TIRO-2110 file (N, C-alpha, C; in Angstrom, 1 decimal):
// TIRO-2110
-9.9, 40.1, -58.0, N, 1, A
-10.3, 39.0, -57.1, CA, 1, A
-10.9, 39.5, -55.8, C, 1, A
-10.3, 40.6, -55.3, N, 2, A
-10.8, 41.1, -54.1, CA, 2, A
-12.2, 41.5, -54.2, C, 2, A
-12.6, 42.2, -55.4, N, 3, A
-13.9, 42.6, -55.6, CA, 3, A
-14.9, 41.4, -55.7, C, 3, A
-14.5, 40.4, -56.3, N, 4, A
-15.3, 39.2, -56.4, CA, 4, A
-15.5, 38.6, -55.0, C, 4, A
-14.4, 38.5, -54.2, N, 5, A
-14.6, 38.0, -52.9, CA, 5, A
-15.5, 38.8, -52.1, C, 5, A
-15.4, 40.1, -52.1, N, 6, A
-16.3, 41.0, -51.4, CA, 6, A
-17.7, 40.8, -51.8, C, 6, A
-17.9, 40.7, -53.2, N, 7, A
-19.3, 40.5, -53.7, CA, 7, A
-19.9, 39.2, -53.2, C, 7, A
-19.1, 38.1, -53.1, N, 8, A
-19.5, 36.8, -52.7, CA, 8, A
-19.9, 36.9, -51.2, C, 8, A
-19.1, 37.7, -50.4, N, 9, A
-19.5, 37.8, -49.0, CA, 9, A
-20.8, 38.6, -48.8, C, 9, A
-21.0, 39.6, -49.6, N, 10, A
-22.2, 40.4, -49.5, CA, 10, A
-23.4, 39.5, -49.9, C, 10, A
-23.2, 38.7, -50.9, N, 11, A
-24.3, 37.8, -51.4, CA, 11, A
-24.6, 36.8, -50.3, C, 11, A
-23.6, 36.3, -49.7, N, 12, A
-23.9, 35.3, -48.6, CA, 12, A
-24.6, 35.9, -47.5, C, 12, A
-24.3, 37.2, -47.1, N, 13, A
-24.9, 37.8, -46.0, CA, 13, A
-26.4, 38.1, -46.3, C, 13, A
-26.7, 38.4, -47.6, N, 14, A
-28.1, 38.7, -47.9, CA, 14, A
-29.0, 37.5, -47.6, C, 14, A
-28.5, 36.3, -47.5, N, 15, A
-29.3, 35.2, -47.3, CA, 15, A
-29.8, 35.1, -45.8, C, 15, A
-29.3, 35.8, -44.9, N, 16, A
-29.7, 35.7, -43.5, CA, 16, A
-31.1, 36.2, -43.3, C, 16, A
-31.9, 35.4, -42.7, N, 17, A
-33.3, 35.8, -42.5, CA, 17, A
-33.8, 35.6, -41.0, C, 17, A
-32.9, 34.9, -40.2, N, 18, A
-33.3, 34.6, -38.9, CA, 18, A
-32.2, 34.9, -37.9, C, 18, A
-32.6, 35.5, -36.7, N, 19, A
-31.6, 35.8, -35.7, CA, 19, A
-32.1, 35.0, -34.4, C, 19, A
-31.2, 34.2, -33.9, N, 20, A
-31.5, 33.4, -32.7, CA, 20, A
-30.7, 33.9, -31.5, C, 20, A
-31.5, 34.3, -30.4, N, 21, A
-30.9, 34.8, -29.2, CA, 21, A
-30.8, 33.8, -28.1, C, 21, A
-29.7, 33.8, -27.4, N, 22, A
-29.6, 33.2, -26.1, CA, 22, A
-30.4, 34.2, -25.2, C, 22, A
-30.8, 33.8, -24.0, N, 23, A
-31.5, 34.7, -23.1, CA, 23, A
-30.7, 35.2, -21.9, C, 23, A
-30.2, 34.2, -21.1, N, 24, A
-29.5, 34.6, -19.9, CA, 24, A
-28.2, 35.3, -20.1, C, 24, A
-28.1, 36.5, -19.6, N, 25, A
-27.0, 37.4, -19.7, CA, 25, A
-26.7, 37.9, -21.2, C, 25, A
-27.7, 37.7, -22.0, N, 26, A
-27.7, 38.3, -23.3, CA, 26, A
-28.9, 39.3, -23.4, C, 26, A
-30.1, 38.8, -23.1, N, 27, A
-31.3, 39.6, -23.0, CA, 27, A
-31.7, 39.9, -21.6, C, 27, A
-31.6, 38.9, -20.7, N, 28, A
-32.0, 39.1, -19.3, CA, 28, A
-30.8, 38.8, -18.4, C, 28, A
-30.5, 39.8, -17.6, N, 29, A
-29.3, 39.6, -16.6, CA, 29, A
-29.7, 38.6, -15.5, C, 29, A
-28.7, 37.7, -15.2, N, 30, A
-28.9, 36.7, -14.2, CA, 30, A
-27.6, 36.5, -13.5, C, 30, A
-27.6, 36.6, -12.2, N, 31, A
-26.4, 36.3, -11.4, CA, 31, A
-26.8, 35.9, -10.0, C, 31, A
-26.4, 34.7, -9.6, N, 32, A
-26.8, 34.2, -8.2, CA, 32, A
-26.2, 35.1, -7.1, C, 32, A
-25.2, 35.9, -7.4, N, 33, A
-24.7, 36.8, -6.4, CA, 33, A
-25.7, 37.9, -6.0, C, 33, A
-26.6, 38.2, -6.9, N, 34, A
-27.6, 39.2, -6.6, CA, 34, A
-28.4, 38.8, -5.4, C, 34, A
-28.6, 37.5, -5.2, N, 35, A
-29.3, 36.9, -4.0, CA, 35, A
-28.3, 36.7, -2.9, C, 35, A
-27.2, 36.0, -3.2, N, 36, A
-26.3, 35.5, -2.1, CA, 36, A
-25.6, 36.6, -1.4, C, 36, A
-25.4, 37.8, -2.0, N, 37, A
-24.8, 38.9, -1.2, CA, 37, A
-25.7, 39.3, -0.1, C, 37, A
-27.0, 39.1, -0.2, N, 38, A
-28.0, 39.4, 0.9, CA, 38, A
-27.9, 38.3, 2.0, C, 38, A
-27.5, 37.1, 1.6, N, 39, A
-27.5, 36.0, 2.6, CA, 39, A
-26.1, 35.8, 3.2, C, 39, A
-25.1, 36.1, 2.5, N, 40, A
-23.7, 35.7, 2.9, CA, 40, A
-22.9, 37.0, 2.8, C, 40, A
-22.8, 37.8, 3.9, N, 41, A
-22.1, 39.1, 3.8, CA, 41, A
-20.6, 39.0, 3.5, C, 41, A
-20.0, 37.9, 3.9, N, 42, A
-18.6, 37.7, 3.6, CA, 42, A
-18.4, 37.3, 2.1, C, 42, A
-17.8, 38.1, 1.3, N, 43, A
-17.7, 37.9, -0.1, CA, 43, A
-16.9, 36.6, -0.4, C, 43, A
-15.8, 36.3, 0.3, N, 44, A
-15.1, 35.1, 0.1, CA, 44, A
-15.9, 33.8, 0.4, C, 44, A
-16.6, 33.9, 1.5, N, 45, A
-17.5, 32.8, 1.9, CA, 45, A
-18.6, 32.5, 0.8, C, 45, A
-19.1, 33.6, 0.3, N, 46, A
-20.1, 33.5, -0.7, CA, 46, A
-19.6, 32.9, -2.0, C, 46, A
-18.4, 33.3, -2.4, N, 47, A
-17.8, 32.8, -3.6, CA, 47, A
-17.5, 31.3, -3.4, C, 47, A
-17.0, 30.9, -2.2, N, 48, A
-16.6, 29.5, -2.0, CA, 48, A
-17.9, 28.7, -2.1, C, 48, A
-19.0, 29.2, -1.5, N, 49, A
-20.3, 28.4, -1.6, CA, 49, A
-20.7, 28.2, -3.0, C, 49, A
-20.6, 29.2, -3.9, N, 50, A
-21.0, 29.1, -5.3, CA, 50, A
-20.1, 28.3, -6.1, C, 50, A
-18.8, 28.2, -5.7, N, 51, A
-17.9, 27.3, -6.4, CA, 51, A
-17.9, 25.9, -6.0, C, 51, A
-18.3, 25.6, -4.7, N, 52, A
-18.2, 24.2, -4.2, CA, 52, A
-19.6, 23.6, -4.0, C, 52, A
-20.6, 24.4, -3.8, N, 53, A
-21.9, 23.8, -3.4, CA, 53, A
-22.9, 24.1, -4.6, C, 53, A
-23.5, 25.3, -4.6, N, 54, A
-24.5, 25.6, -5.7, CA, 54, A
-23.7, 26.0, -7.0, C, 54, A
-23.1, 25.1, -7.6, N, 55, A
-22.2, 25.4, -8.7, CA, 55, A
-22.9, 25.6, -10.0, C, 55, A
-22.2, 26.1, -11.0, N, 56, A
-22.8, 26.3, -12.3, CA, 56, A
-23.1, 24.9, -12.9, C, 56, A
-22.3, 23.9, -12.7, N, 57, A
-22.5, 22.6, -13.2, CA, 57, A
-23.7, 22.0, -12.6, C, 57, A
-23.9, 22.2, -11.3, N, 58, A
-25.1, 21.6, -10.7, CA, 58, A
-26.4, 22.3, -11.2, C, 58, A
-26.3, 23.6, -11.4, N, 59, A
-27.5, 24.3, -11.9, CA, 59, A
-27.8, 23.9, -13.3, C, 59, A
-26.8, 23.6, -14.1, N, 60, A
-26.9, 23.1, -15.5, CA, 60, A
-27.7, 21.8, -15.6, C, 60, A
-27.6, 21.0, -14.6, N, 61, A
-28.4, 19.7, -14.6, CA, 61, A
-29.9, 20.0, -14.5, C, 61, A
-30.3, 21.0, -13.8, N, 62, A
-31.7, 21.4, -13.7, CA, 62, A
-32.1, 22.1, -15.1, C, 62, A
-31.2, 22.8, -15.6, N, 63, A
-31.4, 23.4, -17.0, CA, 63, A
-31.6, 22.3, -18.0, C, 63, A
-31.0, 21.2, -17.8, N, 64, A
-31.1, 20.1, -18.7, CA, 64, A
-32.3, 19.2, -18.5, C, 64, A
-33.1, 19.5, -17.5, N, 65, A
-34.4, 18.8, -17.3, CA, 65, A
-34.6, 18.1, -15.9, C, 65, A
-33.5, 18.1, -15.1, N, 66, A
-33.7, 17.5, -13.7, CA, 66, A
-34.6, 18.4, -12.9, C, 66, A
-35.5, 17.9, -12.1, N, 67, A
-36.4, 18.7, -11.3, CA, 67, A
-35.6, 19.5, -10.2, C, 67, A
-36.1, 20.7, -9.9, N, 68, A
-35.5, 21.5, -8.8, CA, 68, A
-35.5, 20.7, -7.5, C, 68, A
-36.5, 20.0, -7.2, N, 69, A
-36.6, 19.2, -6.0, CA, 69, A
-35.5, 18.2, -5.9, C, 69, A
-35.2, 17.5, -7.0, N, 70, A
-34.1, 16.5, -7.0, CA, 70, A
-32.8, 17.1, -6.9, C, 70, A
-32.6, 18.3, -7.6, N, 71, A
-31.3, 19.0, -7.5, CA, 71, A
-31.1, 19.5, -6.1, C, 71, A
-32.1, 20.0, -5.5, N, 72, A
-32.0, 20.5, -4.1, CA, 72, A
-31.7, 19.4, -3.2, C, 72, A
-32.4, 18.3, -3.3, N, 73, A
-32.2, 17.1, -2.4, CA, 73, A
-30.7, 16.6, -2.5, C, 73, A
-30.2, 16.6, -3.7, N, 74, A
-28.8, 16.1, -3.9, CA, 74, A
-27.8, 16.9, -3.0, C, 74, A
-28.0, 18.3, -3.0, N, 75, A
-27.1, 19.1, -2.3, CA, 75, A
-27.3, 19.0, -0.8, C, 75, A
-28.6, 18.9, -0.4, N, 76, A
-28.9, 18.8, 1.0, CA, 76, A
-28.3, 17.6, 1.6, C, 76, A
-28.2, 16.5, 0.9, N, 77, A
-27.6, 15.3, 1.4, CA, 77, A
-26.1, 15.4, 1.5, C, 77, A
-25.5, 16.2, 0.6, N, 78, A
-24.0, 16.4, 0.6, CA, 78, A
-23.6, 17.5, 1.5, C, 78, A
-24.4, 18.5, 1.7, N, 79, A
-24.0, 19.7, 2.5, CA, 79, A
-25.1, 20.1, 3.4, C, 79, A
-25.5, 19.2, 4.4, N, 80, A
-26.6, 19.6, 5.3, CA, 80, A
-26.4, 20.8, 6.1, C, 80, A
-25.1, 21.2, 6.3, N, 81, A
-24.8, 22.4, 7.1, CA, 81, A
-25.2, 23.7, 6.4, C, 81, A
-25.5, 23.6, 5.1, N, 82, A
-25.8, 24.8, 4.3, CA, 82, A
-27.3, 24.7, 3.8, C, 82, A
-28.1, 24.1, 4.6, N, 83, A
-29.5, 23.9, 4.1, CA, 83, A
-30.2, 25.2, 3.8, C, 83, A
-30.1, 26.2, 4.6, N, 84, A
-30.8, 27.5, 4.4, CA, 84, A
-30.3, 28.1, 3.0, C, 84, A
-29.0, 28.1, 2.8, N, 85, A
-28.5, 28.7, 1.6, CA, 85, A
-28.8, 27.9, 0.4, C, 85, A
-28.8, 26.6, 0.5, N, 86, A
-29.2, 25.7, -0.6, CA, 86, A
-30.6, 25.9, -1.0, C, 86, A
-31.5, 25.9, -0.1, N, 87, A
-32.9, 26.0, -0.4, CA, 87, A
-33.2, 27.4, -1.0, C, 87, A
-32.5, 28.4, -0.6, N, 88, A
-32.7, 29.7, -1.1, CA, 88, A
-32.5, 29.8, -2.6, C, 88, A
-31.6, 28.9, -3.2, N, 89, A
-31.3, 29.0, -4.6, CA, 89, A
-32.5, 29.0, -5.5, C, 89, A
-33.4, 28.1, -5.2, N, 90, A
-34.7, 28.1, -6.0, CA, 90, A
-35.9, 28.7, -5.3, C, 90, A
-35.9, 28.7, -4.0, N, 91, A
-37.0, 29.4, -3.3, CA, 91, A
-37.0, 30.9, -3.6, C, 91, A
-35.8, 31.5, -3.7, N, 92, A
-35.7, 32.9, -4.0, CA, 92, A
-35.0, 33.2, -5.3, C, 92, A
-35.2, 32.3, -6.2, N, 93, A
-34.6, 32.4, -7.6, CA, 93, A
-34.8, 33.8, -8.3, C, 93, A
-36.1, 34.3, -8.2, N, 94, A
-36.3, 35.6, -8.9, CA, 94, A
-35.3, 36.7, -8.5, C, 94, A
-34.8, 36.6, -7.2, N, 95, A
-33.9, 37.7, -6.7, CA, 95, A
-32.6, 37.6, -7.4, C, 95, A
-32.3, 36.6, -8.2, N, 96, A
-31.0, 36.5, -8.9, CA, 96, A
-31.1, 37.3, -10.2, C, 96, A
-32.3, 37.6, -10.7, N, 97, A
-32.5, 38.3, -12.0, CA, 97, A
-32.2, 39.7, -11.8, C, 97, A
-31.5, 40.2, -12.8, N, 98, A
-31.1, 41.7, -12.8, CA, 98, A
-31.9, 42.5, -13.8, C, 98, A
-32.9, 42.0, -14.5, N, 99, A
-33.7, 42.8, -15.4, CA, 99, A
-33.3, 42.6, -16.8, C, 99, A
-34.1, 43.2, -17.7, N, 100, A
-33.8, 43.2, -19.1, CA, 100, A
-32.6, 44.0, -19.5, C, 100, A
-31.8, 43.5, -20.3, N, 101, A
-30.6, 44.3, -20.8, CA, 101, A
-31.1, 45.2, -22.0, C, 101, A
-31.3, 46.4, -21.7, N, 102, A
-32.0, 47.3, -22.6, CA, 102, A
-31.4, 47.4, -24.0, C, 102, A
-30.1, 47.5, -24.1, N, 103, A
-29.5, 47.6, -25.4, CA, 103, A
-29.8, 46.4, -26.3, C, 103, A
-29.8, 45.2, -25.7, N, 104, A
-30.1, 44.0, -26.4, CA, 104, A
-31.6, 44.0, -26.8, C, 104, A
-32.5, 44.5, -25.9, N, 105, A
-33.9, 44.5, -26.3, CA, 105, A
-34.1, 45.5, -27.5, C, 105, A
-33.4, 46.6, -27.5, N, 106, A
-33.5, 47.5, -28.7, CA, 106, A
-33.1, 46.7, -30.0, C, 106, A
-32.0, 46.0, -29.9, N, 107, A
-31.6, 45.3, -31.1, CA, 107, A
-32.6, 44.2, -31.5, C, 107, A
-33.2, 43.5, -30.5, N, 108, A
-34.2, 42.5, -30.8, CA, 108, A
-35.4, 43.2, -31.5, C, 108, A
-35.9, 44.2, -30.9, N, 109, A
-37.1, 44.9, -31.5, CA, 109, A
-36.8, 45.5, -32.9, C, 109, A
-35.5, 46.0, -33.1, N, 110, A
-35.2, 46.6, -34.4, CA, 110, A
-35.1, 45.5, -35.4, C, 110, A
-34.5, 44.3, -35.1, N, 111, A
-34.5, 43.2, -36.1, CA, 111, A
-35.8, 42.8, -36.4, C, 111, A
-36.7, 42.6, -35.4, N, 112, A
-38.1, 42.2, -35.7, CA, 112, A
-38.8, 43.2, -36.6, C, 112, A
-38.6, 44.5, -36.3, N, 113, A
-39.3, 45.5, -37.1, CA, 113, A
-38.8, 45.5, -38.5, C, 113, A
-37.5, 45.1, -38.7, N, 114, A
-36.9, 45.1, -40.1, CA, 114, A
-37.3, 43.8, -40.9, C, 114, A
-38.1, 42.9, -40.2, N, 115, A
-38.6, 41.8, -41.0, CA, 115, A
-37.8, 40.5, -40.7, C, 115, A
-36.8, 40.5, -39.9, N, 116, A
-36.1, 39.3, -39.6, CA, 116, A
-36.9, 38.4, -38.6, C, 116, A
-36.8, 37.1, -38.8, N, 117, A
-37.4, 36.2, -37.8, CA, 117, A
-36.5, 36.3, -36.5, C, 117, A
-37.1, 36.3, -35.3, N, 118, A
-36.3, 36.3, -34.1, CA, 118, A
-36.8, 35.1, -33.2, C, 118, A
-35.9, 34.3, -32.9, N, 119, A
-36.1, 33.1, -32.1, CA, 119, A
-35.2, 33.1, -30.9, C, 119, A
-35.4, 32.2, -29.9, N, 120, A
-34.5, 32.1, -28.8, CA, 120, A
-34.3, 30.7, -28.5, C, 120, A
-33.0, 30.4, -28.1, N, 121, A
-32.6, 29.1, -27.7, CA, 121, A
-31.9, 29.3, -26.3, C, 121, A
-32.4, 28.8, -25.3, N, 122, A
-31.9, 29.1, -23.9, CA, 122, A
-31.7, 27.8, -23.1, C, 122, A
-30.7, 27.8, -22.3, N, 123, A
-30.5, 26.8, -21.2, CA, 123, A
-31.2, 27.4, -20.0, C, 123, A
-32.3, 26.8, -19.6, N, 124, A
-33.1, 27.3, -18.6, CA, 124, A
-34.0, 26.2, -18.0, C, 124, A
-34.2, 26.2, -16.7, N, 125, A
-35.0, 25.2, -16.1, CA, 125, A
-36.5, 25.3, -16.6, C, 125, A
-37.1, 24.2, -16.8, N, 126, A
-38.5, 24.2, -17.2, CA, 126, A
-39.4, 24.8, -16.1, C, 126, A
-38.9, 24.7, -14.8, N, 127, A
-39.7, 25.1, -13.7, CA, 127, A
-39.6, 26.6, -13.4, C, 127, A
-38.4, 27.2, -13.7, N, 128, A
-38.2, 28.6, -13.5, CA, 128, A
-38.6, 29.5, -14.7, C, 128, A
-38.6, 28.9, -15.9, N, 129, A
-38.8, 29.7, -17.1, CA, 129, A
-40.2, 30.4, -17.1, C, 129, A
-41.3, 29.7, -16.7, N, 130, A
-42.6, 30.4, -16.6, CA, 130, A
-42.5, 31.6, -15.7, C, 130, A
-41.7, 31.6, -14.7, N, 131, A
-41.6, 32.8, -13.8, CA, 131, A
-41.0, 34.0, -14.7, C, 131, A
-40.0, 33.6, -15.4, N, 132, A
-39.4, 34.7, -16.3, CA, 132, A
-40.4, 35.2, -17.3, C, 132, A
-41.2, 34.3, -17.9, N, 133, A
-42.2, 34.8, -18.9, CA, 133, A
-43.2, 35.8, -18.2, C, 133, A
-43.5, 35.5, -17.0, N, 134, A
-44.4, 36.5, -16.3, CA, 134, A
-43.7, 37.8, -16.0, C, 134, A
-42.5, 37.7, -15.7, N, 135, A
-41.7, 38.9, -15.2, CA, 135, A
-41.3, 39.8, -16.4, C, 135, A
-41.1, 39.2, -17.6, N, 136, A
-40.4, 39.9, -18.7, CA, 136, A
-41.3, 39.8, -20.0, C, 136, A
-42.2, 40.7, -20.2, N, 137, A
-43.1, 40.7, -21.4, CA, 137, A
-42.3, 40.6, -22.7, C, 137, A
-41.0, 41.1, -22.7, N, 138, A
-40.2, 41.1, -23.9, CA, 138, A
-40.1, 39.7, -24.5, C, 138, A
-40.2, 38.7, -23.6, N, 139, A
-40.1, 37.3, -24.1, CA, 139, A
-41.2, 37.0, -25.1, C, 139, A
-42.3, 37.7, -25.1, N, 140, A
-43.4, 37.5, -26.0, CA, 140, A
-43.1, 38.0, -27.4, C, 140, A
-41.9, 38.7, -27.6, N, 141, A
-41.6, 39.2, -28.9, CA, 141, A
-41.0, 38.1, -29.8, C, 141, A
-40.6, 37.0, -29.3, N, 142, A
-40.0, 35.9, -30.1, CA, 142, A
-41.1, 35.1, -30.8, C, 142, A
-40.8, 34.8, -32.0, N, 143, A
-41.6, 33.9, -32.8, CA, 143, A
-41.7, 32.5, -32.1, C, 143, A
-40.6, 32.1, -31.5, N, 144, A
-40.6, 30.8, -30.7, CA, 144, A
-39.4, 30.8, -29.8, C, 144, A
-39.5, 30.0, -28.7, N, 145, A
-38.4, 29.9, -27.8, CA, 145, A
-38.2, 28.4, -27.5, C, 145, A
-37.0, 27.9, -27.7, N, 146, A
-36.7, 26.5, -27.3, CA, 146, A
-36.0, 26.6, -25.9, C, 146, A
-36.5, 25.9, -24.9, N, 147, A
-36.1, 25.9, -23.5, CA, 147, A
-35.5, 24.5, -23.2, C, 147, A
-34.2, 24.5, -22.8, N, 148, A
-33.5, 23.2, -22.6, CA, 148, A
-34.2, 22.3, -21.6, C, 148, A
-34.7, 22.9, -20.5, N, 149, A
-35.3, 22.1, -19.5, CA, 149, A
-36.6, 21.4, -19.9, C, 149, A
-37.3, 22.0, -20.9, N, 150, A
-38.5, 21.3, -21.5, CA, 150, A
-38.1, 20.2, -22.5, C, 150, A
-37.0, 20.3, -23.1, N, 151, A
-36.6, 19.4, -24.1, CA, 151, A
-35.7, 18.3, -23.6, C, 151, A
-35.1, 18.4, -22.4, N, 152, A
-34.2, 17.4, -22.0, CA, 152, A
-32.9, 17.4, -22.7, C, 152, A
-32.6, 18.5, -23.4, N, 153, A
-31.3, 18.8, -24.1, CA, 153, A
-30.8, 20.1, -23.7, C, 153, A
-29.5, 20.3, -23.8, N, 154, A
-28.8, 21.5, -23.3, CA, 154, A
-27.7, 21.9, -24.3, C, 154, A
-27.6, 23.2, -24.5, N, 155, A
-26.4, 23.7, -25.3, CA, 155, A
-25.1, 23.3, -24.5, C, 155, A
-24.1, 23.0, -25.2, N, 156, A
-23.8, 23.0, -26.6, CA, 156, A
-24.1, 21.7, -27.4, C, 156, A
-25.0, 20.9, -26.9, N, 157, A
-25.3, 19.6, -27.6, CA, 157, A
-25.9, 20.0, -28.9, C, 157, A
-25.3, 19.5, -30.0, N, 158, A
-25.9, 19.9, -31.4, CA, 158, A
-27.3, 19.5, -31.5, C, 158, A
-27.8, 18.5, -30.8, N, 159, A
-29.2, 18.1, -30.9, CA, 159, A
-30.2, 19.2, -30.6, C, 159, A
-29.9, 20.1, -29.7, N, 160, A
-30.9, 21.1, -29.4, CA, 160, A
-30.9, 22.2, -30.5, C, 160, A
-29.8, 22.4, -31.1, N, 161, A
-29.8, 23.4, -32.3, CA, 161, A
-30.6, 22.8, -33.4, C, 161, A
-30.4, 21.5, -33.7, N, 162, A
-31.1, 20.8, -34.7, CA, 162, A
-32.6, 20.8, -34.5, C, 162, A
-33.0, 20.6, -33.2, N, 163, A
-34.4, 20.6, -32.8, CA, 163, A
-35.0, 22.0, -33.1, C, 163, A
-34.3, 23.1, -32.8, N, 164, A
-34.9, 24.4, -33.1, CA, 164, A
-35.0, 24.6, -34.6, C, 164, A
-34.0, 24.1, -35.4, N, 165, A
-34.1, 24.3, -36.8, CA, 165, A
-35.2, 23.5, -37.4, C, 165, A
-35.4, 22.3, -36.9, N, 166, A
-36.5, 21.5, -37.4, CA, 166, A
-37.9, 22.1, -37.0, C, 166, A
-38.0, 22.5, -35.8, N, 167, A
-39.3, 23.0, -35.3, CA, 167, A
-39.7, 24.2, -36.0, C, 167, A
-38.8, 25.1, -36.3, N, 168, A
-39.1, 26.4, -36.9, CA, 168, A
-38.7, 26.6, -38.3, C, 168, A
-38.3, 25.5, -39.0, N, 169, A
-37.9, 25.5, -40.4, CA, 169, A
-36.8, 26.6, -40.6, C, 169, A
-35.8, 26.5, -39.8, N, 170, A
-34.6, 27.4, -40.0, CA, 170, A
-33.5, 26.7, -40.8, C, 170, A
-33.0, 27.4, -41.8, N, 171, A
-31.8, 27.0, -42.5, CA, 171, A
-30.6, 27.5, -41.7, C, 171, A
-29.7, 26.7, -41.2, N, 172, A
-28.6, 27.2, -40.5, CA, 172, A
-27.8, 28.2, -41.2, C, 172, A
-27.6, 28.1, -42.5, N, 173, A
-26.8, 29.0, -43.3, CA, 173, A
-27.5, 30.4, -43.4, C, 173, A
-28.7, 30.5, -43.1, N, 174, A
-29.5, 31.7, -43.1, CA, 174, A
-29.7, 32.3, -41.8, C, 174, A
-29.0, 31.7, -40.7, N, 175, A
-29.3, 32.1, -39.4, CA, 175, A
-28.0, 32.7, -38.7, C, 175, A
-28.3, 33.6, -37.8, N, 176, A
-27.3, 34.2, -36.9, CA, 176, A
-27.6, 33.7, -35.5, C, 176, A
-26.6, 33.3, -34.7, N, 177, A
-26.8, 32.8, -33.3, CA, 177, A
-26.0, 33.6, -32.4, C, 177, A
-26.6, 34.2, -31.3, N, 178, A
-26.0, 35.1, -30.4, CA, 178, A
-26.0, 34.4, -29.0, C, 178, A
-24.8, 34.3, -28.4, N, 179, A
-24.8, 33.7, -27.1, CA, 179, A
-23.5, 34.3, -26.4, C, 179, A
-23.6, 34.4, -25.0, N, 180, A
-22.4, 34.8, -24.3, CA, 180, A
-21.4, 33.7, -24.0, C, 180, A
-21.7, 32.5, -24.2, N, 181, A
-20.9, 31.4, -24.0, CA, 181, A
-20.2, 30.9, -25.2, C, 181, A
-18.8, 31.0, -25.3, N, 182, A
-18.1, 30.7, -26.6, CA, 182, A
-18.3, 29.3, -27.0, C, 182, A
-18.5, 28.3, -26.1, N, 183, A
-18.8, 26.9, -26.5, CA, 183, A
-20.1, 26.8, -27.2, C, 183, A
-21.1, 27.6, -26.8, N, 184, A
-22.4, 27.5, -27.4, CA, 184, A
-22.3, 28.2, -28.8, C, 184, A
-21.6, 29.2, -28.9, N, 185, A
-21.4, 29.9, -30.2, CA, 185, A
-20.7, 28.9, -31.2, C, 185, A
-19.6, 28.3, -30.7, N, 186, A
-18.9, 27.3, -31.5, CA, 186, A
-19.7, 26.2, -32.0, C, 186, A
-20.6, 25.7, -31.2, N, 187, A
-21.5, 24.6, -31.6, CA, 187, A
-22.5, 25.0, -32.7, C, 187, A
-23.0, 26.3, -32.6, N, 188, A
-23.8, 26.8, -33.6, CA, 188, A
-23.1, 27.0, -34.9, C, 188, A
-21.9, 27.5, -34.8, N, 189, A
-21.1, 27.7, -36.0, CA, 189, A
-20.7, 26.3, -36.7, C, 189, A
-20.5, 25.3, -35.9, N, 190, A
-20.2, 24.0, -36.5, CA, 190, A
-21.4, 23.4, -37.3, C, 190, A
-22.6, 23.9, -37.0, N, 191, A
-23.8, 23.5, -37.7, CA, 191, A
-24.1, 24.4, -38.9, C, 191, A
-23.2, 25.4, -39.1, N, 192, A
-23.4, 26.3, -40.3, CA, 192, A
-24.0, 27.6, -40.0, C, 192, A
-24.3, 27.9, -38.8, N, 193, A
-24.8, 29.2, -38.4, CA, 193, A
-23.7, 30.3, -38.3, C, 193, A
-24.0, 31.5, -38.5, N, 194, A
-23.1, 32.6, -38.2, CA, 194, A
-23.2, 32.9, -36.7, C, 194, A
-22.1, 32.6, -35.9, N, 195, A
-22.1, 32.8, -34.5, CA, 195, A
-21.5, 34.1, -34.0, C, 195, A
-22.2, 34.7, -33.1, N, 196, A
-21.7, 36.0, -32.4, CA, 196, A
-21.6, 35.7, -31.0, C, 196, A
-20.4, 35.9, -30.4, N, 197, A
-20.3, 35.8, -29.0, CA, 197, A
-20.6, 37.2, -28.4, C, 197, A
-21.7, 37.2, -27.5, N, 198, A
-22.1, 38.5, -26.9, CA, 198, A
-21.3, 38.9, -25.8, C, 198, A
-20.8, 40.1, -25.7, N, 199, A
-20.2, 40.7, -24.6, CA, 199, A
-20.9, 41.9, -24.0, C, 199, A
-21.5, 42.7, -24.9, N, 200, A
-22.2, 43.9, -24.5, CA, 200, A
-23.1, 44.4, -25.7, C, 200, A
-24.2, 45.1, -25.4, N, 201, A
-25.1, 45.6, -26.5, CA, 201, A
-24.3, 46.4, -27.6, C, 201, A
-23.4, 47.3, -27.2, N, 202, A
-22.8, 48.0, -28.3, CA, 202, A
-22.0, 47.1, -29.2, C, 202, A
-21.3, 46.1, -28.6, N, 203, A
-20.5, 45.1, -29.4, CA, 203, A
-21.4, 44.3, -30.3, C, 203, A
-22.6, 43.9, -29.8, N, 204, A
-23.6, 43.2, -30.6, CA, 204, A
-24.0, 44.0, -31.7, C, 204, A
-24.3, 45.3, -31.5, N, 205, A
-24.7, 46.2, -32.6, CA, 205, A
-23.7, 46.3, -33.7, C, 205, A
-22.4, 46.4, -33.3, N, 206, A
-21.3, 46.4, -34.3, CA, 206, A
-21.3, 45.1, -35.1, C, 206, A
-21.5, 44.0, -34.4, N, 207, A
-21.5, 42.7, -35.1, CA, 207, A
-22.6, 42.6, -36.1, C, 207, A
-23.8, 43.0, -35.6, N, 208, A
-25.0, 43.0, -36.5, CA, 208, A
-24.8, 43.9, -37.7, C, 208, A
-24.2, 45.1, -37.5, N, 209, A
-24.0, 46.0, -38.6, CA, 209, A
-23.0, 45.4, -39.6, C, 209, A
-22.0, 44.7, -39.1, N, 210, A
-21.0, 44.1, -40.0, CA, 210, A
-21.7, 43.1, -40.9, C, 210, A
-22.8, 42.5, -40.5, N, 211, A
-23.5, 41.6, -41.3, CA, 211, A
-24.6, 42.2, -42.1, C, 211, A
-24.7, 43.5, -42.0, N, 212, A
-25.7, 44.3, -42.8, CA, 212, A
-27.1, 44.1, -42.2, C, 212, A
-27.3, 43.7, -40.9, N, 213, A
-28.6, 43.4, -40.4, CA, 213, A
-29.2, 44.6, -39.7, C, 213, A
-28.4, 45.6, -39.3, N, 214, A
-29.0, 46.8, -38.7, CA, 214, A
-28.3, 48.0, -39.4, C, 214, A
-28.9, 49.2, -39.4, N, 215, A
-28.3, 50.4, -40.0, CA, 215, A
-27.0, 50.8, -39.3, C, 215, A
END
C-alpha cells in the first residue's frame, strides 16, 4: 500500500506544468522602513506612524485599485500634522524597494529553462507597478503577470486566482503557487493549487525539489 501511495503521489506531481509567483518579498524586496528610516530617525515614532497612519491595510486599498491620489487625500484629511511623511509614501515609493531577491530569481530562471510556465500574481498598485517594470528587467521573464490594481481584485479573493487561470488557461491541479502571505497560499490551495509559503530562497528550493521541479 505504501508503494502504491508513493506512486500515486509521484504521478500527481508529474502533472505540474505551471509555477505562479507572488512578487513583493518573494522576488522583489519591499519595505516602507527603507524609506521611513531616512525620514523618522526615532524607530519607535516610525513604527507608530506605519501602524497608525500609513498602514498595510491602507496601502492594500491602493493595491486593490484605488488611486494613489485618493488614498493620500484620505490620510491628509485624517492626519494633517503628518503631511510630509504621508506624501512621501508614494512620492518616494521607489526608495522602499530593496532590489531583486537573487535566490528566487535563480529559481525562476531555472524553472523557465526547464520548460515550466512561469506566471505572476501580485497585489500591487496599478500606478506603481510600471515603475517596478522599468527598474527590474526580471519581470520580463514571466509569460504573464496579473496585477491586482489593474483588475480591481486583490488576493486572497478567489476571483483573482480564477481570473489568472482563465486568462492563461491554467489548470489549478497542475499549478504551484508561491507567496509569503499564508492567507494567499491558503486561498490558492482551496482552489486546487499546490501552495508554497515562501520564507527564503533556500526553503523555496527545498519545496520545489520535494515536488520534483528542480534538481
